[in-house]
LOTORFI-329451 format. One line per field, with one value per residue (C-alpha): x negated, y, z; residue number from 1. Coordinates in Angstrom, 1 decimal. Each point is the difference from the previous one (the first is absolute). Example, Ala and Ser with C-alpha at 12.3 -4.5 7.8 and 13.67 -1.06 7.14 Angstrom:
2
c1	-12.3, -1.4
c2	-4.5, 3.4
c3	7.8, -0.7
nr	1, 2
//
This chain:
255
c1	-116.9, 3.2, 3.2, 2.0, -1.0, 2.5, -0.1, 1.5, 0.1, 0.0, 1.0, 0.8, 1.4, -1.4, 3.4, 0.5, -3.4, -1.1, 3.2, -0.6, -3.6, 0.7, 2.6, -2.7, -2.3, 2.8, 0.5, -0.3, -1.8, -3.4, -1.8, 0.5, -1.7, 1.8, -1.0, 1.3, -0.2, 0.1, 1.5, -1.2, 1.9, -0.1, 1.2, -1.8, 0.6, -3.6, -1.3, 2.6, -1.2, -3.6, 0.6, 1.7, -2.8, -2.5, 1.8, 1.1, -2.3, 3.0, 0.9, -1.7, 0.7, -0.3, 0.1, 0.9, 1.6, 3.7, 1.0, 3.3, 1.2, -0.5, -3.7, -0.5, 1.5, -2.2, -3.0, 1.1, 0.3, -3.5, -1.4, 2.0, -1.9, 2.9, 1.8, 3.2, 0.8, 2.8, 0.9, 1.3, 1.3, -1.6, 3.3, 1.3, -0.6, 0.3, 1.1, -2.7, 0.1, 0.3, -3.4, 0.0, 3.4, -0.8, -3.3, 1.4, 2.7, -2.2, -0.5, -2.4, 2.8, -1.1, 2.6, 1.4, 3.1, 1.5, 3.3, 0.0, 1.8, 0.7, 1.0, 0.9, 3.5, -1.3, -0.9, 1.7, -1.8, -0.9, -0.5, -0.8, 0.9, -1.4, -3.3, 0.1, -2.6, 1.2, -1.6, 2.5, 0.2, 3.7, -0.7, -2.8, 2.2, 3.1, -1.6, -2.3, 2.8, -2.9, 2.3, 1.4, -2.4, -3.3, -2.2, -3.7, -0.5, 2.3, -2.6, -3.4, -1.7, -2.9, -2.9, -1.4, 3.5, 0.0, -3.5, 0.2, 3.1, -1.4, 3.1, -0.4, 2.4, 0.9, -1.8, 2.2, 3.0, 0.8, 3.2, 1.0, -3.7, 0.6, 3.1, -1.9, -3.0, 2.3, 2.1, -3.1, -1.5, 3.2, 0.2, -3.4, -0.3, -0.2, 2.4, 1.6, 0.4, 2.8, -1.0, 2.8, -0.3, -2.4, 0.6, -1.6, 1.4, 0.4, 0.2, 1.5, -1.8, 1.7, -3.2, -2.2, -2.1, 2.6, 3.0, -1.0, -1.1, 1.6, 2.7, -2.5, -1.2, 3.5, 1.0, -3.0, 1.1, 3.5, -1.4, -2.2, 2.9, 1.9, -3.1, -0.2, 3.6, -0.3, -3.2, 1.9, 2.8, -2.3, -2.0, 3.1, 0.9, -3.5, 0.0, 3.6, 1.4, 2.4, 2.6, -2.2, 0.0, 3.7, 0.8, -3.0, 2.1, 2.1, -2.9, -0.6, 3.1, -2.1, -2.4
c2	93.8, 0.0, 1.1, -3.1, -3.6, -1.6, -3.8, -2.0, -3.8, -1.2, -3.5, -0.5, 3.5, 0.9, 1.0, 2.8, 0.7, 2.8, 2.0, -0.4, 1.2, 2.8, 1.4, 0.3, 1.8, 2.5, 0.9, 3.8, -1.0, -1.5, -0.7, -3.7, -3.4, -3.0, -3.4, -2.6, -3.6, -2.5, -3.0, -2.7, 1.2, -2.3, 2.7, 3.2, 1.8, -0.2, 1.5, 2.8, 0.8, -0.1, 2.5, 2.5, -0.4, 0.8, 3.1, 1.4, 0.0, 0.1, -3.6, -3.1, -3.7, -2.9, -3.3, -3.1, -3.4, -0.1, 0.2, 1.9, 3.6, 0.2, -1.0, 2.4, 2.9, -0.9, 0.1, 3.5, 1.1, -1.1, 1.8, 3.2, 3.2, 2.5, 1.8, -1.7, -3.3, -0.5, -3.5, 0.0, -2.9, -0.4, 0.3, 3.1, 3.8, 3.1, 3.6, 2.3, 2.2, -3.0, 0.2, 3.8, 0.1, -2.9, 1.5, 3.5, -1.3, -2.4, 2.1, -2.6, -2.6, -3.7, -0.8, 2.1, -1.3, 0.8, -0.9, -2.5, -0.7, -3.7, -1.7, -3.2, -1.1, -1.2, 3.4, 3.3, 3.4, 1.9, 3.7, 2.7, 3.7, 1.3, -0.3, -1.6, -0.9, -2.7, -1.4, -2.5, -3.6, 0.6, 3.0, -1.7, -3.0, 2.0, 2.4, -2.5, -2.7, -2.4, -2.7, -0.5, 1.9, -0.9, 0.4, 0.8, 2.0, 2.8, 1.0, 1.6, -1.2, 1.7, -2.3, 0.4, -0.9, -3.2, -1.0, 1.0, -2.1, -2.8, 0.0, -2.6, -1.9, -3.6, -2.1, -3.0, 1.8, 0.5, 2.0, 2.4, 0.7, 3.7, 0.2, -1.3, 2.3, 3.1, -0.9, -0.7, 3.3, 2.0, -1.4, 1.6, 3.0, 3.4, 1.4, -0.5, 2.8, -0.3, 1.8, 1.2, 0.7, -2.7, -3.6, -3.4, -1.8, -3.7, -2.1, -3.4, -2.6, -3.4, -1.5, 1.1, -2.5, 0.3, -0.7, -2.3, -3.3, -3.4, -1.3, -0.8, 3.6, 1.4, -2.2, 1.4, 3.5, -0.7, -1.4, 3.0, 2.4, -1.6, 0.3, 3.7, 0.6, -1.7, 2.1, 3.2, -1.0, -0.9, 3.2, 2.1, -1.8, 0.4, 3.7, 0.6, 1.1, -2.8, 2.6, 0.6, -3.7, -0.4, 3.0, -0.2, -0.3, 3.0, 2.3, 0.7, 2.2, 2.7, 0.2
c3	-34.8, -2.1, 1.6, -1.2, -0.8, -2.4, 0.4, -2.9, 0.0, -3.6, -1.2, -3.7, -0.4, -3.4, -1.4, 2.6, 1.3, -2.3, 0.7, 3.7, -0.1, -2.4, 2.3, 2.6, -2.4, -0.7, 3.7, 0.7, 3.2, -0.9, 3.2, 0.2, -0.8, -1.6, 1.3, -2.4, 1.3, -2.9, 1.7, -2.4, -3.0, -3.1, -2.5, -1.0, 3.2, 1.1, -3.2, 0.2, 3.5, -1.0, -2.8, 2.3, 2.6, -2.8, -1.2, 3.4, 3.0, 2.4, -1.0, 1.3, -0.4, 2.3, -1.9, 2.0, -0.1, 0.4, 3.6, -0.1, 0.4, 3.8, -0.3, -2.9, 2.0, 3.0, -2.2, -1.0, 3.6, 0.8, -3.0, 0.4, 0.7, -0.1, 2.8, -1.1, -1.7, -2.6, -1.1, -3.6, -2.1, -3.4, -1.9, 1.7, -0.5, 2.1, -0.7, -1.3, 3.2, 2.3, 1.8, 0.0, 1.8, 2.4, 1.1, 0.3, 2.3, 2.0, 3.2, 1.5, 0.2, 0.0, -2.7, -2.8, -1.8, -3.4, -1.8, -2.8, -3.3, -0.8, -3.2, 2.0, 0.7, 3.3, 1.4, -0.4, -0.2, 3.1, -0.6, 2.5, -0.2, 3.3, 1.8, 3.4, 2.7, 2.3, 3.1, 1.7, -1.2, -0.6, -2.2, -1.9, -0.8, -0.8, -2.4, -1.7, -0.1, 0.6, 1.4, -3.5, -2.4, 1.5, -3.1, 0.8, -3.2, 1.4, 2.6, 0.4, 3.1, 1.9, -0.6, 3.5, 1.4, -2.0, 0.9, 3.7, 0.5, -2.2, -2.2, -2.8, -2.3, 1.0, -2.6, 0.8, -1.6, -3.7, 0.9, 2.8, 0.8, -0.8, 2.2, 3.0, -0.6, -0.3, 3.0, 2.2, -1.1, 0.6, 3.6, 0.9, -2.3, 1.7, -2.5, -3.4, -2.6, -2.5, -3.3, -2.4, -3.7, -1.1, -0.6, -0.5, -3.0, 0.7, -3.2, 0.7, -2.2, -0.3, -1.4, 2.9, 1.9, 2.8, -2.1, -2.8, 1.5, 0.5, 2.4, 2.8, -0.1, -0.1, 3.0, 1.9, -0.8, 1.4, 3.2, 0.4, -0.7, 2.8, 2.2, -0.9, 0.8, 3.4, 0.7, -0.7, 2.3, 2.8, -0.6, 0.4, 3.2, 1.4, -0.8, 1.4, -3.4, -0.7, -1.1, -3.0, -0.7, 0.3, -2.2, -2.3, -3.2, 1.0, 0.8, -3.7, -0.1, 1.8, -2.9
nr	1, 2, 3, 4, 5, 6, 7, 8, 9, 10, 11, 12, 13, 14, 15, 16, 17, 18, 19, 20, 21, 22, 23, 24, 25, 26, 27, 28, 29, 30, 31, 32, 33, 34, 35, 36, 37, 38, 39, 40, 41, 42, 43, 44, 45, 46, 47, 48, 49, 50, 51, 52, 53, 54, 55, 56, 57, 58, 59, 60, 61, 62, 63, 64, 65, 66, 67, 68, 69, 70, 71, 72, 73, 74, 75, 76, 77, 78, 79, 80, 81, 82, 83, 84, 85, 86, 87, 88, 89, 90, 91, 92, 93, 94, 95, 96, 97, 98, 99, 100, 101, 102, 103, 104, 105, 106, 107, 108, 109, 110, 111, 112, 113, 114, 115, 116, 117, 118, 119, 120, 121, 122, 123, 124, 125, 126, 127, 128, 129, 130, 131, 132, 133, 134, 135, 136, 137, 138, 139, 140, 141, 142, 143, 144, 145, 146, 147, 148, 149, 150, 151, 152, 153, 154, 155, 156, 157, 158, 159, 160, 161, 162, 163, 164, 165, 166, 167, 168, 169, 170, 171, 172, 173, 174, 175, 176, 177, 178, 179, 180, 181, 182, 183, 184, 185, 186, 187, 188, 189, 190, 191, 192, 193, 194, 195, 196, 197, 198, 199, 200, 201, 202, 203, 204, 205, 206, 207, 208, 209, 210, 211, 212, 213, 214, 215, 216, 217, 218, 219, 220, 221, 222, 223, 224, 225, 226, 227, 228, 229, 230, 231, 232, 233, 234, 235, 236, 237, 238, 239, 240, 241, 242, 243, 244, 245, 246, 247, 248, 249, 250, 251, 252, 253, 254, 255
//
C-alpha cells in the first residue's frame, strides 16, 4: 500500500500536464501512487497520461466521460489505496521535498496543511515558517485561513478519515466545492498539522475549463461564489468563530 495517493482531475490540460506529472516524478519521497482522472478531455491529455502510466508503474489513468472536477475527485477517492490523499490540479506543481516534509510532519493528524505560492492576482501567497499542531476549530481555521483560502490542494487527508466520514465533493457545484469539502473536514478532523518550508505552487490559468467559457457559465460561477461566501459565514456562526469571519481579511498580517 502506498503512503500517498495523489488524485489529479484532468480536463484539456495538455499545455501544463507534463510539467505537473514530472514534478511528481522528481519528488525525493517516492512511496506514492498517482491516480489521473481524464474527465473527457478532447485534447492530447489522455495520450500524455497513458504514456506516463506506461513508463512509471506508480501512475494510473481513469478515462471517463466529462462529469466535472468534483466527480473526478470522487472517483479518485474511491480508487485511492494510500494512507493519505492529496488532490492536485493538473496545471500546478509542488516543491521537490513537498511529500517528504509533509509525511515527516504528519504525526497521525487527519489533515496536513502546507503554504502556497500563487501567480494569481486573486490570491496572495501564504507561507509558513513554523510547524504547528492544532486541535480546536478556532486554531484550525485561524492557522489554515480556510475561511478565505480554502483550497483543497493545500492539504493531505488521511484516507480512512475521508472514507469513514463519507466526505465527498458536491457534484452539483462547479465552484466552491473544494471550500465546502475542506471546511467540512476541518470541523471533524482530530488535528491539523501546519508544515513550514515547502509549498504548493498554484498556477492561475485564464484558459482553464473553469475560467474560459461563456456568459451563462460565468453567471453560474458568480452565483456559486455567493453561495460559497454565505456557506463560510454560516459555518463560522455555527462553529462559534464569527470573530474569524469578521476579521478574516486582517488575519493575514499574522503570516
